[in-house]
C-alpha distance (Angstrom), angle and dihedral (degrees) to the residues before:
residue distance angle dihedral
M1 . . .
R2 3.74 . .
K3 3.80 111.5 .
T4 3.82 122.8 -147.9
I5 3.86 112.8 -170.6
L6 3.82 110.4 -154.4
F7 3.36 112.4 171.6
A8 21.98 131.9 -131.6
A9 3.18 155.2 38.1
L10 3.79 118.2 148.3
L11 3.82 126.9 -149.5
N12 3.88 113.5 -127.4
G13 3.75 116.2 -148.5
L14 3.78 123.9 -148.2
S15 3.76 129.2 -153.3
S16 3.73 135.9 158.4
A17 3.73 137.4 -153.3
A18 3.82 117.5 -136.2
A19 3.77 125.1 -134.5
T20 3.82 117.1 -90.6
E21 3.85 130.8 -147.5
T22 3.88 124.0 -137.8
P23 3.79 128.7 -154.8
D24 3.87 118.1 -75.4
T25 3.78 92.0 -100.5
I26 3.79 90.1 71.5
A27 3.78 126.1 54.3
T28 3.70 114.9 -104.9
Q29 3.81 114.0 -114.9
Q30 3.75 125.5 -166.8
L31 3.83 117.0 -140.5
N32 3.67 126.7 -148.6
E33 3.70 119.7 -114.1
V34 3.83 112.1 -81.7
V35 3.80 117.0 -143.7
V36 3.77 116.9 -161.8
E37 3.81 115.7 -164.4
G38 3.76 118.1 -161.1
E39 3.75 137.6 170.6
K40 3.78 123.3 -120.6
P41 3.86 110.2 -133.1
Q42 3.76 111.8 -102.3
V43 3.78 94.4 -166.1
R44 3.79 130.4 37.2
A45 3.84 125.6 175.4
K46 3.80 139.8 -157.9
D47 3.80 136.6 148.3
G48 3.81 92.2 6.7
I49 3.84 92.2 -54.4
M50 3.81 127.0 120.5
V51 3.81 111.4 -148.6
V52 3.86 109.8 -159.9
D53 3.80 126.6 -164.5
L54 3.83 92.4 -137.8
P55 3.85 96.1 165.7
A56 3.86 89.0 62.5
I57 3.85 91.6 48.1
V58 3.82 94.5 54.1
K59 3.76 97.1 33.9
D60 3.84 96.3 114.5
K61 3.82 97.3 28.4
P62 3.85 125.2 102.6
V63 3.80 91.5 -107.7
T64 3.86 118.1 139.0
N65 3.82 104.0 171.0
I66 3.77 140.2 33.6
L67 3.76 96.1 -107.5
E68 3.81 91.8 60.1
A69 3.81 89.8 43.5
L70 3.90 92.5 57.3
G71 3.81 88.9 63.2
Y72 3.79 88.2 72.2
L73 3.87 96.9 54.8
P74 3.78 116.3 117.3
G75 3.80 108.0 -90.4
V76 3.77 94.9 9.3
I77 3.80 119.9 129.6
S78 3.82 115.0 -161.9
N79 3.82 113.1 -161.4
N80 3.73 114.1 -177.3
G81 3.78 92.6 -34.4
T82 3.88 93.9 -43.1
I83 3.83 114.0 121.8
G84 3.82 120.2 -139.4
L85 3.74 131.5 172.0
A86 3.83 120.6 -141.0
G87 3.79 109.7 -118.1
A88 3.78 94.2 20.6
S89 3.82 124.8 92.9
E90 3.86 93.2 -154.1
V91 3.86 130.3 13.3
S92 3.77 127.5 -164.3
I93 3.78 127.3 -158.2
I94 3.79 124.2 -142.9
L95 3.76 133.0 176.9
N96 3.81 122.3 -123.6
G97 3.79 92.5 -19.4
E98 3.75 92.9 -62.3
P99 3.84 125.8 123.1
T100 3.77 113.3 -100.5
N101 3.78 101.6 -164.8
M102 3.75 97.1 -170.8
P103 3.82 131.9 112.4
L104 3.80 117.7 -85.2
H105 3.76 93.6 -114.1
N106 3.83 93.2 55.3
L107 3.85 90.7 45.3
Y108 3.81 89.6 52.3
Q109 3.88 88.3 52.3
L110 3.80 90.2 51.6
L111 3.82 92.9 50.5
Y112 3.74 89.9 45.8
T113 3.79 92.6 58.5
T114 3.84 92.5 43.1
P115 3.79 112.2 94.9
V116 3.80 116.4 -121.6
D117 3.90 86.6 -130.5
R118 3.84 87.6 72.0
L119 3.85 90.2 61.8
K120 3.84 117.4 107.4
N121 3.79 100.4 171.9
V122 3.76 142.3 -47.2
E123 3.78 131.1 -118.9
I124 3.81 121.1 -152.4
M125 3.78 116.6 -155.5
Y126 3.73 118.1 -177.8
S127 3.82 89.6 -175.2
A128 3.80 107.8 26.0
P129 3.82 117.6 -156.6
A130 3.83 113.5 -104.8
K131 3.83 89.6 -115.0
Y132 3.90 88.9 77.3
H133 3.90 88.0 60.6
V134 3.79 89.4 -134.2
N135 3.79 127.7 118.0
G136 3.76 124.0 -131.8
A137 3.78 125.7 -17.6
V138 3.85 120.1 10.7
I139 3.72 136.6 -169.4
N140 3.78 107.2 -155.6
V141 3.84 112.6 -158.4
I142 3.81 111.4 -154.5
L143 3.78 114.3 -160.5
K144 3.84 128.1 -158.8
T145 3.78 115.2 -99.3
P146 3.83 113.6 -132.4
S147 3.81 119.0 -132.9
P148 3.88 128.4 -145.0
L149 3.79 87.7 -108.3
D150 3.77 91.3 64.0
G151 3.82 95.7 62.8
L152 3.86 117.8 -167.1
Q153 3.79 110.3 -13.2
G154 3.79 130.4 174.0
Q155 3.72 150.8 126.3
F156 3.74 138.1 -123.4
R157 3.80 119.7 -144.2
A158 3.79 132.0 -169.4
G159 3.74 126.4 -179.3
Y160 3.82 145.6 175.3
N161 3.75 126.3 -157.5
Q162 3.75 121.6 -163.7
A163 3.80 118.2 -162.8
H164 3.71 123.7 133.1
Y165 3.85 85.1 -41.0
G166 3.77 128.6 19.7
S167 3.79 123.6 -104.5
Y168 3.79 128.3 -175.8
G169 3.82 140.2 -178.9
T170 3.73 147.8 159.7
A171 3.82 135.2 -140.4
L172 3.82 136.4 -166.7
A173 3.76 123.9 -160.3
A174 3.82 125.7 -177.8
T175 3.72 140.2 165.6
Y176 3.85 132.0 -166.0
A177 3.83 133.1 -177.6
A178 3.74 128.1 -168.5
K179 3.81 121.1 172.5
D180 3.80 105.4 -55.7
W181 3.77 94.2 -10.3
I182 3.83 127.7 94.9
F183 3.75 123.6 -176.7
D184 3.78 127.2 -169.3
L185 3.85 130.9 -174.4
N186 3.77 132.2 179.5
Y187 3.82 120.7 173.7
G188 3.77 128.4 172.7
V189 3.84 134.0 174.9
S190 3.80 123.0 -172.9
R191 3.81 139.0 175.5
T192 3.76 109.8 -147.9
K193 3.73 131.4 -173.0
S194 3.83 121.1 174.9
W195 3.71 137.9 -179.3
N196 3.84 135.2 -165.9
Q197 3.71 138.5 164.3
E198 3.83 134.1 -145.4
E199 3.80 127.8 -166.8
T200 3.86 113.7 -164.0
R201 3.82 131.4 -173.9
S202 3.83 115.2 -169.4
N203 3.79 117.2 -175.7
H204 3.73 95.6 -167.6
L205 3.85 121.2 -161.1
L206 3.79 112.2 -149.9
N207 3.87 125.6 163.8
G208 3.88 89.9 -15.5
K209 3.79 93.3 -52.6
R210 3.86 129.0 106.9
T211 3.75 120.1 -136.0
L212 3.81 118.4 -171.1
I213 3.80 115.0 -143.8
E214 3.73 118.1 -176.3
D215 3.77 126.1 -175.0
Q216 3.73 140.7 175.8
M217 3.76 116.8 -158.0
R218 3.76 130.8 -171.9
R219 3.83 119.9 -168.0
I220 3.84 124.1 -160.9
N221 3.84 121.6 -172.9
R222 3.71 131.1 179.9
N223 3.85 136.9 170.9
W224 3.72 148.2 148.1
S225 3.82 114.1 -117.8
N226 3.79 128.2 -165.1
T227 3.83 118.1 -170.4
I228 3.77 123.7 -176.0
F229 3.81 131.1 178.0
A230 3.83 117.2 -177.8
S231 3.81 124.8 177.2
A232 3.80 133.1 179.2
S233 3.82 124.4 179.4
Y234 3.71 133.7 -179.2
K235 3.82 113.7 -166.4
T236 3.74 103.8 -55.2
L237 3.93 97.0 -13.4
K238 3.82 114.8 94.4
L239 3.74 132.7 -176.3
N240 3.82 122.8 -169.7
Y241 3.76 133.6 -174.5
N242 3.79 123.8 -170.6
G243 3.76 122.0 -179.9
Q244 3.76 139.9 167.8
I245 3.85 126.5 -174.2
T246 3.76 119.1 -173.9
S247 3.78 114.3 -166.9
D248 3.84 137.7 170.9
S249 3.83 85.4 33.3
K250 3.84 113.4 169.4
S251 3.76 131.8 156.3
Q252 3.75 132.4 -179.3
S253 3.78 133.8 -172.1
L254 3.85 119.6 -158.9
S255 3.83 115.2 -165.7
S256 3.79 131.5 177.6
G257 3.76 130.3 178.3
T258 3.77 145.5 93.5
L259 3.77 95.0 -17.8
G260 3.85 95.9 45.5
H261 3.75 135.9 -104.3
F262 3.81 120.9 -37.5
T263 3.77 135.8 -173.7
N264 3.75 117.9 -161.9
A265 3.82 112.3 -173.6
Y266 3.71 125.2 -170.0
R267 3.77 122.0 -168.2
M268 3.82 131.6 178.1
L269 3.80 109.3 -131.1
S270 3.76 91.8 -158.8
P271 3.93 133.2 7.5
V272 3.83 115.5 -73.3
N273 3.81 103.5 -113.6
Y274 3.78 127.6 -159.7
H275 3.83 120.2 174.6
N276 3.79 128.8 171.1
V277 3.80 126.3 179.5
A278 3.84 119.4 -171.2
L279 3.79 131.3 -175.8
R280 3.75 124.3 -171.2
Y281 3.84 134.3 179.3
T282 3.76 128.0 -171.5
A283 3.80 115.6 -161.7
P284 3.86 122.1 -150.4
F285 3.78 91.8 -116.6
G286 3.77 96.1 63.3
M287 3.81 102.7 -87.9
A288 3.76 124.5 128.9
V289 3.89 122.2 -170.0
G290 3.73 121.8 -173.6
C291 3.82 140.4 168.6
D292 3.75 136.5 176.2
Y293 3.81 141.1 -175.8
T294 3.82 125.2 -150.4
R295 3.78 126.6 -165.8
Y296 3.78 123.9 -172.5
S297 3.75 130.5 175.3
E298 3.84 134.2 176.0
D299 3.80 130.2 172.6
R300 3.78 114.4 -175.8
S301 3.83 135.3 169.3
Q302 3.76 128.7 -157.6
S303 3.79 128.3 -160.3
L304 3.78 123.6 -173.8
Y305 3.77 122.9 -160.4
K306 3.77 133.5 -177.1
E307 3.79 107.4 -154.6
S308 3.87 98.6 -43.3
E309 3.82 93.6 -31.8
Y310 3.76 116.9 110.3
L311 3.81 108.5 -133.1
F312 3.80 103.4 177.9
G313 3.76 142.9 -55.9
S314 3.78 140.6 -151.3
D315 3.85 140.3 -150.9
N316 3.79 116.1 -139.1
K317 3.75 121.8 -169.9
Q318 3.76 133.5 174.4
E319 3.78 130.0 -177.3
I320 3.83 119.4 178.9
N321 3.79 129.3 -175.1
R322 3.80 114.9 -175.7
Y323 3.76 126.4 -178.5
H324 3.84 122.5 -167.3
I325 3.86 131.8 179.9
Y326 3.83 132.3 170.5
I327 3.80 139.3 177.2
D328 3.84 123.1 -158.3
Q329 3.76 129.8 -175.9
Q330 3.85 128.2 -168.1
H331 3.77 129.6 -168.6
Q332 3.84 129.1 -176.6
L333 3.82 107.0 -144.7
G334 3.76 103.4 -176.0
K335 3.82 107.4 -66.2
W336 3.87 91.0 -14.1
Q337 3.71 126.3 86.6
L338 3.79 119.3 -151.8
N339 3.85 122.4 -164.7
Y340 3.70 131.4 173.9
G341 3.75 137.6 160.0
T342 3.78 151.8 143.0
E343 3.77 139.3 -119.1
Y344 3.81 138.7 -170.1
Q345 3.81 131.1 -167.7
H346 3.77 128.0 -175.4
S347 3.83 125.4 -176.4
E348 3.75 134.0 -175.3
D349 3.85 114.9 -160.3
H350 3.81 114.7 -171.1
S351 3.81 106.8 -173.8
L352 3.80 129.0 172.8
Q353 3.76 133.3 -173.3
K354 3.80 119.1 -176.9
Y355 3.81 124.8 179.0
I356 3.79 123.6 -145.3
A357 3.74 121.7 -151.9
S358 3.78 92.3 -1.5
D359 3.79 138.8 103.5
N360 3.82 92.5 -136.0
H361 3.79 116.5 116.1
G362 3.72 116.9 -123.4
F363 3.81 128.9 -167.6
D364 3.74 141.8 -120.8
D365 3.73 106.9 -167.5
T366 3.80 142.4 151.6
L367 3.77 117.7 -146.5
H368 3.77 119.0 -160.9
E369 3.77 119.0 -162.7
D370 3.79 131.4 -175.1
L371 3.80 129.6 -168.3
A372 3.76 123.4 -178.8
S373 3.81 130.4 171.3
I374 3.84 144.7 168.8
Y375 3.83 125.5 -162.3
V376 3.71 141.7 -176.7
G377 3.86 125.6 -162.0
T378 3.76 143.1 170.5
Q379 3.80 136.9 -160.0
R380 3.84 131.2 -166.4
S381 3.79 141.3 166.8
F382 3.77 123.0 -151.2
E383 3.74 130.3 -156.8
S384 3.81 90.0 -122.6
G385 3.82 87.8 71.3
L386 3.75 97.3 -98.9
S387 3.78 119.9 128.7
F388 3.78 130.7 166.0
N389 3.73 149.5 158.1
A390 3.78 126.5 -148.1
S391 3.75 133.3 -179.6
A392 3.86 141.8 173.2
K393 3.73 124.9 -152.2
W394 3.79 128.9 -167.1
E395 3.84 112.0 -156.6
Y396 3.77 132.8 -172.0
F397 3.83 120.1 -160.6
H398 3.81 125.2 -172.1
N399 3.85 138.2 174.9
K400 3.77 133.4 142.3
Y401 3.81 91.8 -86.0
R402 3.78 100.5 48.9
H403 3.80 147.6 -13.8
N404 3.75 130.0 -160.1
W405 3.88 145.9 158.6
N406 3.84 119.4 -118.5
F407 3.73 128.0 -163.8
I408 3.84 111.0 -153.4
P409 3.75 117.2 -171.5
R410 3.83 125.4 -176.2
L411 3.75 136.7 -171.0
A412 3.90 130.8 179.9
A413 3.76 120.2 172.8
T414 3.89 133.6 175.3
Y415 3.79 127.5 -165.1
Y416 3.81 130.8 -178.2
K417 3.80 138.5 145.3
T418 3.81 92.8 -163.6
P419 3.81 129.3 9.9
K420 3.78 88.2 -110.2
S421 3.85 92.5 80.8
I422 3.73 120.6 29.3
F423 3.81 123.8 176.6
Q424 3.87 124.2 -164.5
L425 3.79 132.1 -174.4
N426 3.82 123.5 -166.9
L427 3.84 128.9 -176.4
S428 3.86 121.5 177.7
T429 3.73 146.1 151.0
T430 3.78 124.9 -143.6
R431 3.79 131.2 -164.9
I432 3.81 115.9 -152.1
Y433 3.71 123.1 -162.3
P434 3.81 129.3 -152.7
S435 3.84 123.8 -115.7
Y436 3.77 116.0 -86.5
W437 3.88 93.3 -121.7
E438 3.85 95.2 54.3
L439 3.83 90.9 57.4
H440 3.85 92.2 61.6
G441 3.83 91.0 62.2
G442 3.83 96.8 -134.0
T443 3.78 123.2 159.7
S444 3.76 128.9 -130.8
Y445 3.76 119.6 -167.9
I446 3.82 126.2 -139.0
N447 3.74 94.4 -177.7
E448 3.86 137.7 -41.1
Y449 3.77 90.3 -64.1
S450 3.91 105.9 36.6
S451 3.78 132.1 52.4
V452 3.75 140.7 162.7
T453 3.85 113.3 -128.1
G454 3.82 129.2 -166.3
N455 3.73 122.9 -133.4
P456 3.86 120.7 -140.1
E457 3.80 88.4 -172.7
L458 3.75 93.3 60.2
Q459 3.78 109.8 126.3
P460 3.83 131.6 -153.4
Y461 3.76 108.9 -111.9
I462 3.78 137.6 -152.3
N463 3.79 129.1 -125.4
Y464 3.77 119.3 -156.8
E465 3.82 111.1 -160.1
A466 3.78 138.7 -178.8
Q467 3.80 128.7 -175.7
F468 3.84 131.9 -178.5
N469 3.79 115.3 -167.1
Y470 3.77 127.9 -166.2
I471 3.84 114.4 -167.1
F472 3.82 114.9 -168.2
K473 3.80 122.8 -164.4
Q474 3.84 88.8 -10.7
K475 3.83 92.4 -77.2
Y476 3.80 112.8 58.3
V477 3.86 113.0 76.8
A478 3.77 127.5 -169.2
T479 3.88 116.3 -175.5
L480 3.78 123.2 -168.6
Y481 3.80 110.4 -169.3
F482 3.87 146.2 174.7
Q483 3.82 129.0 -166.2
Y484 3.82 129.4 -174.1
G485 3.81 118.0 -175.6
D486 3.81 109.4 -164.7
K487 3.83 105.8 -150.9
A488 3.77 92.3 -5.5
A489 3.84 115.3 -170.2
V490 3.70 127.8 -126.3
Q491 3.86 135.6 171.3
L492 3.81 113.9 -131.7
P493 3.82 139.2 162.5
Y494 3.88 116.8 -110.0
Q495 3.81 128.8 -168.4
S496 3.82 106.9 -137.5
P497 3.84 114.4 -129.6
E498 3.88 89.2 -152.4
S499 3.78 101.8 55.4
L500 3.79 142.6 4.9
H501 3.76 91.7 -88.9
L502 3.92 133.5 124.2
I503 3.83 113.1 -150.7
Y504 3.74 125.1 -161.2
Q505 3.82 108.5 -159.2
T506 3.79 139.3 157.0
I507 3.86 111.2 -124.6
N508 3.73 136.6 176.0
M509 3.83 114.1 -111.4
N510 3.83 125.8 -157.5
Y511 3.76 89.8 -105.4
K512 3.78 148.5 -42.6
R513 3.74 117.8 -134.8
V514 3.78 127.0 -169.9
A515 3.80 129.8 179.4
G516 3.79 126.4 173.4
I517 3.76 152.7 118.1
N518 3.76 129.4 -108.9
L519 3.87 123.5 -158.5
Y520 3.79 124.7 -164.2
V521 3.82 117.6 -171.1
P522 3.93 121.8 176.4
F523 3.80 118.9 -170.0
N524 3.80 139.2 165.8
V525 3.76 143.8 -167.1
S526 3.80 104.9 -139.9
Y527 3.81 110.2 -68.6
I528 3.85 92.5 -42.9
W529 3.76 102.8 75.6
N530 3.88 126.9 26.2
A531 3.80 118.4 174.6
S532 3.82 143.3 157.7
A533 3.73 128.4 -157.7
T534 3.83 127.8 -157.0
A535 3.79 127.9 -166.2
N536 3.83 122.1 -178.2
I537 3.83 119.5 -176.4
L538 3.83 116.7 -176.9
N539 3.80 144.6 163.0
Q540 3.84 113.9 -139.4
R541 3.78 125.3 -169.1
E542 3.83 127.1 179.6
K543 3.79 122.6 -176.0
A544 3.85 134.5 -176.7
D545 3.81 125.5 173.8
R546 3.79 89.7 -168.3
F547 3.75 118.9 35.3
H548 3.79 96.6 157.3
H549 3.77 100.7 -60.6
I550 3.79 99.9 -19.9
S551 3.75 139.5 54.3
F552 3.76 137.0 -137.7
D553 3.79 142.5 -169.8
N554 3.75 111.5 -164.2
S555 3.85 125.9 178.3
K556 3.81 135.4 166.2
W557 3.78 143.6 165.4
I558 3.82 109.6 -119.9
F559 3.76 132.5 -168.3
Y560 3.88 129.2 -158.5
G561 3.77 122.0 -174.9
S562 3.77 135.2 171.8
V563 3.87 137.6 175.1
N564 3.85 119.0 -165.2
N565 3.81 117.2 -167.9
S566 3.75 134.1 -175.0
F567 3.82 126.5 -176.3
K568 3.84 135.0 -162.2
F569 3.79 128.8 -171.9
S570 3.89 94.0 -151.6
R571 3.78 138.0 -2.5
E572 3.83 93.2 -101.2
C573 3.81 95.9 34.1
P574 3.88 107.7 131.5
L575 3.77 88.6 -150.3
S576 3.82 126.9 82.0
L577 3.76 133.4 172.7
T578 3.84 130.9 -152.2
L579 3.83 133.0 -161.4
D580 3.92 118.9 -178.1
F581 3.76 131.3 -176.8
A582 3.77 128.3 -167.6
Y583 3.86 134.9 178.1
I584 3.79 136.5 -179.2
S585 3.83 118.5 -170.7
P586 3.80 120.8 -140.6
S587 3.82 109.6 -58.4
L588 3.82 139.4 171.6
Q589 3.74 145.1 -117.3
G590 3.74 115.7 -163.5
I591 3.76 109.5 -60.4
S592 3.85 92.1 -9.9
D593 3.77 132.6 86.0
L594 3.85 120.3 -136.9
S595 3.74 123.9 -151.5
G596 3.79 125.3 -121.9
L597 3.85 120.2 -89.6
W598 3.73 136.8 -155.2
K599 3.81 140.0 174.9
V600 3.77 145.0 175.2
D601 3.81 122.6 -146.8
A602 3.86 128.1 -171.3
G603 3.76 134.8 -176.6
I604 3.77 148.2 175.9
K605 3.83 126.0 -148.5
W606 3.80 121.6 -166.3
N607 3.76 125.0 -177.3
F608 3.81 115.8 -166.5
G609 3.80 142.5 148.5
R610 3.84 129.0 64.0
K611 3.71 110.0 -22.2
H612 3.90 87.8 -8.6
C613 3.86 89.0 -72.3
C614 3.88 89.7 153.8
E615 3.76 128.9 60.5
L616 3.82 133.2 -173.7
D617 3.83 121.1 -163.0
I618 3.74 127.1 -171.9
K619 3.81 115.8 -176.8
A620 3.84 130.8 173.3
D621 3.84 113.7 -160.9
D622 3.76 123.0 -160.0
I623 3.76 93.8 -3.3
F624 3.82 94.5 -170.6
N625 3.93 94.0 41.6
K626 3.76 95.0 -125.3
W627 3.81 101.5 130.3
S628 3.92 94.6 99.7
P629 3.82 124.9 100.3
V630 3.71 137.5 -130.7
M631 3.81 117.0 -142.6
T632 3.75 120.9 -152.7
I633 3.85 129.0 -175.3
N634 3.70 120.1 -175.6
H635 3.76 110.3 153.9
A636 3.86 138.3 110.8
G637 3.80 94.7 -4.1
Q638 3.73 93.5 -43.4
D639 3.81 112.1 125.9
Y640 3.80 113.9 172.1
R641 3.86 136.2 141.6
M642 3.82 128.4 -174.2
A643 3.82 123.1 -178.6
V644 3.73 116.8 -166.8
R645 3.81 112.0 -146.5
G646 3.74 98.2 -177.0
M647 3.76 124.8 161.5
T648 3.86 98.0 -113.8
R649 3.82 90.3 152.1
N650 3.72 110.4 94.4
L651 3.86 142.6 155.4
K652 3.77 118.1 -135.1
L653 3.84 123.3 -162.5
T654 3.80 115.9 -173.5
F655 3.84 130.8 178.0
I656 3.85 121.7 -167.5
W657 3.79 131.1 -170.1
R658 3.72 118.5 -170.9
F659 3.90 121.1 -163.2
N660 3.74 134.8 -160.0
G661 3.79 97.0 10.0
F662 3.76 96.2 -47.7
K663 3.82 93.1 146.3
P664 3.78 138.8 126.4
K665 3.81 115.6 -79.0
E666 3.80 116.5 -124.5
N667 3.63 90.9 -131.1
N668 26.83 108.9 37.6
I669 3.39 133.1 131.2
D670 3.57 157.7 -122.6
A671 3.85 126.8 43.5
S672 3.79 108.2 -84.1
R673 3.84 112.5 -86.8
F674 3.76 94.2 175.8
G675 3.82 129.7 97.3
T676 3.73 140.0 65.2
L677 3.79 96.5 -107.3
């Protein structure tokens, strides 16, 4: 409802040299065994792409799924399960280089149910070529492909998570290959119950007089979630289904303060349904054709009480049908690669908000949206050590509020003479669209004083980005970056000068500008201690000439640092320990200032059973419960403070059983626009 934006283990190789024998004229001498220890490269680079051996990095860590593993990538910042990439304003995640046209939340659920043992490697692209049909930075997760010799493989996982309340879930993952067929299945079911608390202090200026309104709110959410991913491929034809059904979903906020005691109850009148079906065919002459269909539905009711008195309620409903098709063609012209293609997406969003026992006007509206584009790109590697990919995309966007053409160029280049020193340059533009619900302009009430209001005038905005990477010895990474968001959007609270009313609304600013440097340094002490350190120093500035009736220009230097450690008692020890630290200095969000955050995580990983087919992980996140922000606004008559007292401390217990050789080897897409909040 209210959004607050916060912003390695190495493998050792062993080899031996056998004794040799000389002719009889020279005395034979027996040599001792020679052990050569080497380091497997963590990071390789070509064509502006960083290829990371992530399975090696998380080998000894209590990581059970791909979503958790991504948090250990160089430059990645994982904040309460949300993945961000240092130097990039937005990052999309795709699987095996194929578009995953699903909301971010559903993609996270898929990655959470996918075992880390399926992971082959990960590609980081700060400026992804247009052929991936994704704007801006991309993390490409590459999975292992099963072979017919493997037979049926899989794993079963069961876990329990204790925060303020307990949550639990199970997941099954299986793969099977037979001749030209490959089948893949992931299924997860979870029961989640969460709790958090917010303390607000609003010193509201109205008609020259200040009114102090204090409130303490507790939120409780619970639901059953079923996630399924099924894939069947025959040679170069592939059919995917991804679905998520959320049932028995209830949430309640209890607030007490200056204005009295309020209860805000939300209830899903029917399960939340998300379904996506995708079909892709790759021809032998370099053509790829794909299409997918997405269906999303949500039906939610709200009832607001003061003490035992019913104030009002609302019904909120959203139904979205989205169709997407694309055609890509690739040619190899000598040493040059030429690619071009087109895509089209159409969505129909039927949303409804109806108030009960209230004079407020709701809406019943259908929003049609069309997005069409064409692109052309090229790729080449030179003997001098230079390789690059470049593309240009022309995009047309249309809905009933606006229509416009966008030109989106991208460039990614890599240069190195030896793998010891690798240089990369990335230039890109990204267009970011608002959520469907916000464009309808509806209002959801938190209590008599606070509400969340949509904004039909909210515009898509463009981010211009540049990154320069230096990779030293294929493991140390330094990233110098710059971002400029033209008309960047942000959600902020605003004290109305016309009434005693606090409004949360997403608005377009003039711009958001970020410049900084990120350093990633892995190190180890033999097999005993493996670690990685990250330091990110940046300057952030956000400016708006018209934030309701006022303006602001806020800037700050910000530091993010983390150290991840893993320990083993011997090379073959089945037990490993982890201890991680993270810190964010005071930061900003639009007109507001955010407090500093810090946390300490610890974990234990134990492999046991025949051929280590079983695994037990215990992980304690944010042991001291300090990873929650305090927002402060004190500018142009606005005087507001919100302290989030969420239960970010939690203890996770996970058991894994792998069957038929499904064991660790020793060696989709847009930001979510769905939802009625």
